[in-house]
N, C-alpha and C positions, 0 to 999 in steps of 0.2 A: 875447767877451761882444757885444760888436758885431756879430760876425758869426752870431751865435745868434739874434738880436731879428731880423736882416737875413734871415735862414732865414724864420722866423716871420712877420715882417709878407707876406711874398715868398710862404708857404703861405695866409695870409690874404686877401691880395688874388686869390689863384687860387681860393678858396673860395668868394668874393664874387661875382667874375665868374660862376664855375661858377650858382651859386645864381641870378643873373642872368640869367643865360641859361635855367636854366629856367624861370623867372616866365616870362619872355618868350614862350620857346614853349609854353609852357601856353595865357598870353594868347591867344599866335598860331592857335591851335586852333582854325579856324572853326567855325560852326553846321553848313555843310554836310557840312565834313568829321567832323562829330561822328555826323552823320546815317548817314555812311556806314562812319564806323566799328561805330557801330549796328547797322546791317544794317536799318534800319526807318522808315519813313516813316511818320509818325501825322496823320491826317487824321480832323478831325473837321465830321459834316452834318446838316444840319437835316430830311432826306428819311428814310425810313424804307428802311429795307435791301430790302424788297418793291419800292419803285420807284426805288431806287438802282440795284441790284445788275448790271441790264442796260440802260445807259442811255451816252448820248455821255461822261460828264463821269468814272463809273466805268472805261472804257478808258482815257481821255486820261491819267488821274490814273497809271492803271497804265502806260504808255508811260513816264508821268514816271520813276517809280520805277525801270525798268526803266533808262531814262539813267543814272540815277545807281547803278546795281547794289546796289540796296535792296528789301523786299517793302515791302507797304505795310497798315497796319493804318486800320480805318476805324471810327472811335466812329457808329454810323447814329440818328437819329431824336430827337435831343435836344431844350429849349426852346431859344429863342434866349436868354434869361441865363445857360443852363448853357453851352452855347457861348463864351459872352464869357466865362466864368468860366476855363471849359477853356484858350480863349488867354490869358488874363490870365499864368494860374499856368505857361505853358508846357507842359503835356500833351499838347497835339499841335501840330503843325509847319505846317499847312494848313487855313484855314477853307473851306466854299465854302457855296453856293446861300443866300447871305446877300442878302435885299432889297437894292433902293440907300439906302432911307429909313433901314434900320435896320443902316447901316456905321459902324463906330464910326472915335474919331480913331486909335486906338493901334493899328489893324490895316493896311496898305499893301495897297492892290489892285493885281493886274496887268491889262495891257489886257483887257476882256472878250472871250469865243470865242463866243456865243452870248446872242440877245436874244433875249425871249419878253414877248408880251402876256399879258394876263389878261382875258378875254370873261367877262358875266357872261349866262350861259344860260336861257334861256326856252322855252317851247311854243312854235311858230308861231302858233297860235289866239288865245293871250294877247297881250292888248294890249301893244303894245310898250312898253316902260321905257325910258325915254331919259336917265336919269340918274341917281346914286345916291342923291341929294337925293328923289327921289317915293317910295323905299321908306318902308311905314309898319310900323309895330310889329308888326302883325298878317302881316307878309309871313314865310314859310315856305324861309331861305336856309341853303344849306348849303356847305361845302367840305372836303375831304378833310384828313384828319389829317397834320400833316407834310409838307404838299404848298408849293409856293411862295406860293399864296394864301393861307394859312391867317395869315401874318406880315402881307399888307397889311389883310385882312379885321378885322385887330386894330386897325391903326390908322383905319381908315376907322370903326369902329365908334363910337370916341371922337368923332368928330362929329354922329352923329346918337344921343343916351341914349338912344331910345324905340324906335329899332331891336333886335326882334329879331330873330338868328339862332341857329343850330344847328351845331354840326361833328359831324359822324359821324364816329366813329374806324374801325367795321371795314368801312365800307363800300368799294367800291374806285370810281376817278371811273367807272370803267361802269357800275357797280350803281344809281351816282347818276343819272347821264345817263338810263338807264333811267326811274327814280324823277320826272326832269322830265317826259320822253316820256310817262308814265302820268297825268301831274297830280296826283301825289301830294307833287310838292315842286315851289315856284314857282320859285324858280332855283338855278342852282350857280354860284359863281366858280369859276373852274379858271384853265389856259394857254391860248396855242395850241397845244401838244405833246399836250396830255392832248384837248383838243377834239379834234382832227384825228383821233387813236386812234380814235375812238367815235362821229364825230358820222356817219358813212355808215351804220351800224348802228342809227342811229336819226335817221330823214330829218326827225322833224316834230320837230325842237330850229333853234334860232338862235338868233344873237347879239344880244341886247338895246343892249348897247353894251360899247367895251373902256375898260377904266380908262384914266386921261392918262396912268401910268406903266407905266413897262415895267419888267421886271427883264431888270440884264444879267449875266449868271453872268463870275464871275471868282474864282482864289482870293486869300483875305486871309491875308496872311501878319504876323506879330508884328512893329510899326517899332521897331527898334532899330539901334545904333549897326553892329551885324555886319548887312551887308544880306547873306550869301554866299547864301544860300537864294533870295531874293525874288530876286538877277539868275540865278541856275540859272535860276527858274522862268519870268522873264520869257523869258531867250535862246530857251530850251526852245519857247516858245509863238509866240515869233515867227520860228523856223527855217525857212524854205520847205517842210521834209520834214515838220515839224509842219503850217503849211497844210495842205500837202495832205492830212495824214490825217486831220484836220478836216473837210476838205468830206468825206472819205469816209464820216468818222463821223456829219457832218450827214444825208449822202444815206440812209447804211443806219439811224437812227434818227429822222429828222426828214420824210423824204421827204414825209410826209402834210401837212405846212402847205402845202406847195407843190401837192399834187392837185387840177385844177379841179372843185368840187361842180356835180354833177350829179343833181338830186333826180327827174327821171324814171326816168334810166340806175339811178339806187337800185332805186325801186320798179318797178322791169322785172326786176330781178334778183331782187327778195324775192317777184315772184308767182314764176316759173322753180325756184325752189327748194321752190315747193310742188305747181307743177303739173308739174313735170319733172326736178328732181333725185333725188326718193325712188326713182324705177323704175333707176337708172344706179346710184345707191350700192352695193350688192354689186359691181358691175363694177371703178367707181374703187376700191374695197378692196381687193377680190383684184389689179388694176395695182399698187395701190399697194405692199404685202405683198411680190410678188414682185418689185420692184426698190428695194423700202428705200426708198419715197420717198411724203412722206405724200398721200393719197388727195386732200387740199382743195387740192392744189396741183394735180394732173391733173386735177378738177373744174373751176380756176380756168381752166384752159387749152381746157377742152372750152367752156367757156362762152363765152370772149373768141372761139372759134373758131365757133361753132355757135348759140351761145343753150341747147344743149340740144339741139339738134332733129334728129331721127335721118336725115331726108331732107334734111338742109342742101348746097347747090352753091352752087358759084360760076362765073363765066364763065372763069376761068381752069382750071377741070376739077379743082379740087379739091371733094373728097366726102365729107361723113357726119359723126358727134359731133367728131371730130378733126382733119374736114376735111386728110384727107392726099390727096399727088397720087399718081395712078398709078404713076410708079416707088420711088415710097417706100412704099407699099401691100404692092407686089411683094417688095419689102425685106425686109419686114419681116412678110412669108407671110398677109397679109389678101386673102381673095380677094373677096370684098364687103364695099367700104366703108362702104354702108347701112345694114350690120348692126352695131346699137349695141356689141353685145359685141366682134364684131372691129376696129371702129372703134379704141375706147378700148383695147383690150389693144396695137391694132399701134401708136398715139398713145405710148402711153408705153415701150413698147419703144423707139419710135426717138428720142422725149426721152431716156430712160436712156442710149442708145449717143450721144448727144450729149454729154448730162452728162460721161460717161465720156472722151470727149475733149478737155474744154476742161485748158488745162496744170494741173500739179499747184499751182506758183505761186500759182492762185488759188484762194482759200479762200471759205466760205463767210460771209456769201450772195451775194458778188458772184457766188459759181463757180456757183450756182442763175439769178440772173441773165444771167449770158453763156449759158448755156444756152437759157432762152425766148426772148433774143436769136436764137439758131443757129436755134431753131424755126421762128422768121417767116422769117428774110432767108440764110438758113444760113451754114453753120459758116465758108466759106471767107471770107465779108464778113465777119464778127467778128473773124477773124485779122486780115483787112487794115486794120481799124478800129483793133486793137491794135497793130499796124506805123503807122499812122497818130500814135495818142496816146506813142507812143516817138518820134517824130518831132519833138512839138511837148513836147517834154520832162514828160508827165503820164505817172502812172504807167497801165500799161499794163493791171493786174489789178486794176483799180477801177472797179466798176460807174459812178461818180461820174462819172470823167474816161472812159470808154470811151461814153457818153451824148453826149458833147461831140464827141467823133471822129465817132462812126456816121452823122452826116447829112453830115457833108465827105465820104462815097463817094457825093452829091449833086451833084458841082461838080467838072465835070471837071479843072482843076487838082491833085485827089488822086485823081479813078478813072485819070487818064491817067501818074500817077505810075508811075516804075520799078519803086518797092518795094511798088506792089498790085498782088499778082495776080490777081483775079477782076471787076476793074472796075467798074462802075456797079451800084448799089443802093439803093433805097429805105431809106436808115440811119434817118430822120428818122421814117418810118412804125415800124418796131422799135424803135427808143424809145420811140413812143407805147403800142406794143403789151406790152412788157414792164410799161411804169410800169403800165396796165391789169390785167394780171394779178396785181401786185400788192398794187393792190386788189382785186378780188375774191377772191382768197385773203385777203386779211386778213377781208373781209366773211364768210368762208366757215368762217374760224378764231372768228371772234364770233358769229357767230349757231348754230354748229354747237355751241362749247361743249366737251364731250367727244367731239366727233366722230359724234355718234349722231344719225340723224335723229331720232330720237324725242325728242331734246334740244330742237329749234325747237318752239318754240307761237305761234301766231297770236291777235291780239288780235281781236276783234268788228269793228273797224274796219278788219282787212285788214294791220296791221303786224305783223311776225314780229320776236320778243322774243329778245332775246338771253340767251344756258341757264346761264352758269355761263362759268367759266374764264377769268382773265386773260391778252389776246393776251399774245404773246411779242415783247418790245422789240425783239429782234435777228433779227426775222422780215425776207422777203425785200419 
């Protein structure tokens, strides 16, 4: 009897220990493990899909999901209240693009990876508005539905009950800027990134003032005892490799913010679009089709080289629209460098050749930018700069980092280095050359719309008008 009781007691103790172990094991399954087991990282965003799909945040989150070996699912364009509810009910793991003033206590935010200002845009001929308080109930102001500025304007509106504003849902930032440029709208509240994308197409716009608060982009994660996801996200963002990735993505998506604004240069470009470009569009398109290159990029190269002037010459001996040297012209079969058709055909062939020589480990848009630098300074010097980047422990396949290395080719310490094969080069000039072509290519894509010259219209005061189509955010 006692033996039987002892057996039952031992069996019960064993079963109890097993139950405790199972419960403990279940409790120890972290949120991060659950996400990895489910194979899905769920993200919720205030921004519509059209504004988010090609962006720094999209790419950064994609890399984070890949580091966890899961897929990313994004719920786009929800209202702020809905976003808060989704996060409280744990229907999403990460919330993004929440303005600083609206951050709730139940979310824990990572360190910011990007900061944006919010300028109020007006026509340059209008009397400058210096503060929000000077706006009246008759003011016509808009912001793009779902943008970062939308939440800010809601908060600001409560400070002035008489202030009337309109939120225009179906309009893109570019279309709203066109309305301000044509004086059909008084103001547009936007962010520095969106303004930098379109300000060159509309040189009659200016910043009235910047709102005092910035938006610091960070990831919001539910505050809870299990902080495994927060720690994984924070560690990911702080890794040196991720910091280099962010630098590369900033250059890819936000390079326009730091591009110097030059009103005269923009007006000269717009004038050349009317007076010079139309006669060469057919040749640029033919060359682009032959090599599988956007003809507007080839046209941007042509403008940077010669301002589309067929008889352009330089003291160094380069000539024509694409400014070919005599040896290069001979190499690509150009007999008369001052013949526009031959020059465009030859210059495009040469650029396509350089593009094909860029190492396969370099992907677009970096690949395009490397080839542009090679068009200016030579492929050998570009490879030397890649070597220098490697010596500095910088990513050699990123334009954001190559443009740090190129100017070093002007320093004896570097161009005399045993690893540098081709010696001195005006690397800083090459960097400026590439950035200007990016700028002109940007303008052509905005102002050409669908790519047809007929899409460019001119207002009575001579301003070239945007004809539609959103600028690809990942363009070079």
